[in-house]
C-alpha positions, 0 to 999 in steps of 0.5 A, a space after each residue: 499500499 501507498 503511504 497516501 492510502 495508509 494515511 487516508 485509512 488512519 484519518 478515517 479511523 480517527 474520525 470515526 473514533 472521534 464521532 463515536 466519542 462525541 455520540 457517547 458523551 452527547 448528554 454532557 453538551 447543553 442544548 442537545 435534543 438527546 438530553 435525559 428528560 424528567 419523568 412526568 405524572 398524570 398530576 403534571 397534566 391535570 389528569 386524574 387517576 382512574 382506579 378500576 373496581 374490576 381490576 382485582 389483582 392490581 396489575 392495571 388490567 381489568 379482570 
């Protein structure tokens, strides 16, 4: 192989590794859309909880 092909292959590997590192640590950059989101509850949206009288075992599915 020529030196040019080896240099090009090494540059591609370095760029892929750098892109992988940026993707892995994306949560540490402010303003990214992939930042963790706090969990919401029904109370946050003014939705009342409905408890079924038919659900006997408490698994959330009417029996």
